[in-house]
C-alpha positions in Angstrom: 8.0 -27.4 25.8 9.7 -24.1 26.6 9.4 -22.2 29.9 12.4 -19.8 29.5 12.3 -16.7 27.3 15.1 -17.1 24.7 16.3 -15.0 21.7 18.1 -16.2 18.6 18.8 -15.2 15.0 17.7 -16.9 11.8 19.7 -15.9 8.8 18.0 -15.9 5.4 18.5 -14.1 2.1 21.1 -11.8 3.7 18.7 -10.8 6.5 19.3 -11.5 10.2 15.8 -12.3 11.6 15.4 -11.7 15.3 13.3 -14.4 16.9 12.0 -14.9 20.5 10.6 -17.9 22.2 8.9 -18.4 25.5 5.9 -19.8 27.4 4.6 -23.3 27.8 1.9 -25.4 26.2 0.8 -25.9 22.7 3.3 -24.6 20.1 2.3 -21.4 18.4 4.1 -19.2 15.8 3.1 -15.6 15.6 3.7 -13.6 12.4 3.3 -9.9 12.7 1.8 -7.5 10.2 3.4 -4.8 8.2 4.8 -1.9 10.3 4.3 -4.0 13.5 7.2 -5.3 15.6 7.6 -7.7 18.5 7.9 -4.7 20.8 4.5 -3.4 19.6 3.0 -6.9 20.3 4.6 -7.4 23.7 1.3 -7.5 25.6 -0.2 -10.0 23.2 2.9 -12.2 23.2 3.0 -12.3 27.0 -0.7 -13.2 27.2 -0.3 -16.0 24.6 2.7 -17.4 26.5 0.3 -18.3 29.4 -1.2 -21.1 27.2 1.4 -21.6 24.4 5.0 -22.1 23.6 5.3 -19.0 21.5 7.8 -18.3 18.7 7.6 -14.7 17.5 9.9 -12.6 15.2 10.4 -9.3 13.5 9.8 -9.0 9.8 12.7 -7.9 7.6 13.3 -4.2 8.0 11.3 -4.1 11.3 12.3 -3.9 14.9 15.5 -5.8 15.7 15.7 -7.6 12.3 18.1 -6.2 9.8 17.3 -4.2 6.7 16.9 -5.9 3.3 17.4 -4.9 -0.4 13.9 -5.9 -1.3 10.5 -5.9 0.5 8.3 -8.1 -1.6 5.6 -10.6 -0.6 7.8 -13.5 -1.7 10.7 -12.1 0.3 8.6 -11.9 3.5 7.2 -15.4 2.8 10.7 -16.8 2.4 11.8 -15.3 5.8 8.7 -16.8 7.4 9.6 -20.2 6.0 13.1 -19.9 7.3 11.8 -19.2 10.8 9.5 -22.2 10.6 12.3 -24.4 9.4 14.6 -23.3 12.2 11.9 -23.9 14.9 11.6 -27.3 16.4 7.8 -26.8 16.8 5.9 -29.7 15.2 2.6 -28.7 13.5 2.2 -25.4 15.5 -0.8 -23.2 15.5 -0.1 -20.3 13.1 -1.3 -16.8 14.2 -0.9 -14.0 11.7 -2.0 -10.4 11.6 -2.6 -8.4 8.4 0.3 -9.3 6.1 1.2 -12.0 8.6 -2.1 -13.6 8.0 -1.5 -13.7 4.3 1.9 -15.3 4.9 0.4 -17.9 7.2 -2.2 -18.8 4.6 0.4 -19.2 1.8 2.7 -21.2 4.1 -0.1 -23.5 5.2 -1.2 -24.1 1.6 2.4 -25.0 0.6 3.1 -27.1 3.7 -0.2 -28.9 4.5 1.3 -31.3 7.0 3.3 -28.7 8.9 0.5 -26.7 10.5 -2.3 -27.8 13.0 -4.5 -24.7 12.5 -4.6 -21.0 11.6 -5.9 -18.0 13.4 -5.9 -15.1 11.0 -6.3 -11.6 12.5 -7.6 -8.9 10.1 -5.7 -10.1 7.0 -5.8 -12.6 4.1 -9.2 -11.3 3.2 -10.6 -12.0 -0.3 -12.4 -8.6 -0.6 -14.8 -8.5 -3.5 -13.5 -5.1 -4.7 -9.9 -3.8 -4.7 -9.0 -1.3 -2.1 -6.2 0.3 -4.2 -7.5 1.7 -7.4 -5.9 4.3 -9.6 -8.1 6.9 -7.9 -6.8 5.8 -4.4 -3.1 6.0 -5.3 -2.6 9.7 -4.4 -4.1 9.1 -1.0 -1.9 6.1 -0.4 1.2 7.9 -1.6 0.4 10.7 0.9 -0.1 8.1 3.6 3.2 6.5 2.8 5.0 9.9 2.9 3.3 10.7 6.2 4.8 7.5 7.7 8.3 8.9 7.1 8.0 11.1 10.2 6.8 8.2 12.3 9.6 6.0 11.1 12.1 8.8 12.1 10.6 9.0 15.5 11.2 5.4 16.4 14.5 5.0 14.5 17.1 3.0 16.5 14.5 1.5 18.8 12.9 -2.0 18.9 9.9 -0.4 17.1 11.9 0.9 14.2 10.7 0.3 10.6 13.4 0.6 7.9 11.2 0.6 4.8 11.1 3.6 2.6 7.6 5.1 1.8 7.9 3.7 -1.7 8.5 0.2 -0.3 5.4 0.6 1.8 3.3 1.7 -1.3 4.7 -1.0 -3.6 4.1 -3.7 -1.1 0.5 -2.7 -0.5 -0.1 -2.8 -4.2 1.4 -6.3 -4.3 -0.6 -7.5 -1.4 -3.7 -6.3 -3.2 -2.8 -8.5 -6.1 -2.0 -11.5 -3.9 -5.4 -11.2 -2.1 -7.2 -11.2 -5.5 -6.2 -14.9 -5.8 -6.2 -16.0 -2.1 -9.4 -18.0 -2.3 -7.4 -20.5 -4.3 -4.9 -20.8 -1.5 -7.6 -21.4 1.0 -8.9 -24.3 -1.1 -5.5 -26.0 -0.6 -5.8 -25.9 3.3 -7.4 -28.7 5.3 -6.6 -27.6 8.8 -9.1 -25.6 11.0 -9.2 -21.8 10.4 -10.5 -19.1 12.7 -10.8 -15.5 11.6 -10.6 -12.5 14.0 -11.8 -9.5 12.2 -12.1 -5.8 13.0 -15.5 -4.0 12.4 -13.7 -0.8 11.4 -10.6 -1.9 9.5 -10.4 1.6 7.9 -11.2 3.5 11.1 -14.4 5.2 12.2 -14.4 8.1 9.8 -17.7 9.4 8.5 -16.5 9.9 4.9 -17.9 7.7 2.2 -14.6 6.1 1.3 -13.9 4.9 4.9 -17.4 3.5 5.2 -17.1 1.7 1.9 -13.7 0.2 2.9 -15.2 -1.2 6.1 -18.2 -2.6 4.2 -15.8 -4.1 1.6 -13.7 -5.7 4.4 -16.8 -7.3 6.0 -18.0 -8.5 2.6 -14.6 -10.2 2.0 -14.8 -12.1 5.3 -18.4 -13.1 4.6 -17.4 -14.3 1.1 -14.7 -16.4 2.7 -17.1 -17.9 5.2 -19.5 -18.9 2.4 -16.6 -20.4 0.4 -15.2 -22.3 3.5 -18.2 -23.1 5.6 -16.2 -24.9 8.3 -14.2 -21.7 9.0 -15.2 -19.8 12.1 -15.2 -16.0 12.6 -15.1 -13.6 15.5 -15.6 -9.8 15.1 -14.1 -7.2 17.4 -15.3 -3.5 17.6 -11.9 -2.2 16.6 -9.7 -0.9 13.8 -6.8 -2.6 12.1 -4.5 -2.0 15.1 -6.6 -4.5 17.1 -3.5 -6.7 17.9 -2.2 -3.7 20.0 -5.5 -2.1 21.3 -7.4 -5.4 22.0 -4.6 -7.8 23.0 -6.5 -9.5 25.9 -9.6 -10.1 23.7 -7.5 -11.6 20.9 -5.5 -13.8 23.3 -8.8 -15.1 24.7 -10.2 -15.8 21.3 -7.1 -17.7 20.3 -7.2 -19.7 23.4 -11.0 -20.4 23.1 -10.7 -21.3 19.4 -7.9 -23.7 20.1 -9.9 -25.5 22.8 -13.0 -25.7 20.6 -11.6 -26.3 17.2 -8.0 -27.4 17.0 
């Protein structure tokens, strides 16, 4: 059981992964989402530490973790596995946001005895229709290019992101493919699972595409609930940044889910 905040480095695949640990209580490993750092999640991490011994880390190319020569799903999953192997937590609760939720699902499917439960925040969603079609690529390319200015603004800080716009685009295309088969990974998991989902994953825009994306997101979560009836779900009136904008609510849901289910 940890009471002191500590920081250490896990080396994997040429990457120096920066990890923090603090709090007391049940062991928990927090995996952030794409473009999200420990600095962004500071409020949530501090709240979780009231009830858990929390291990958190920065993804490759994010925050205080070093850059990498590749940013693929398998590379991120390998880093996550390295953090888990280096931690002395036994059967922790895994909490993952967005890409982090997908990594948690794949890790739990591959290591069935190493996890006590999953809390998945707005990720690992088996949506019935793909988000990224050929028609959507110009919009996503523009979004990726727009991120360049944001990356420059936080360069050299604990919130920096070192991915190039093309890395961001390629990884989103890969995540889309990964999620097309994620129901099979869920079928390999026996531990309890709780979803925390946003009602407006794509924002609150009035355009038809934003409304469709939000409906598709909800349909994916409902599909998963039908497939895995013992899974529980909470919905927050928020967008995909809910881990930052709704940290107290998420910390409460994680605590309550742990008491009721895990």
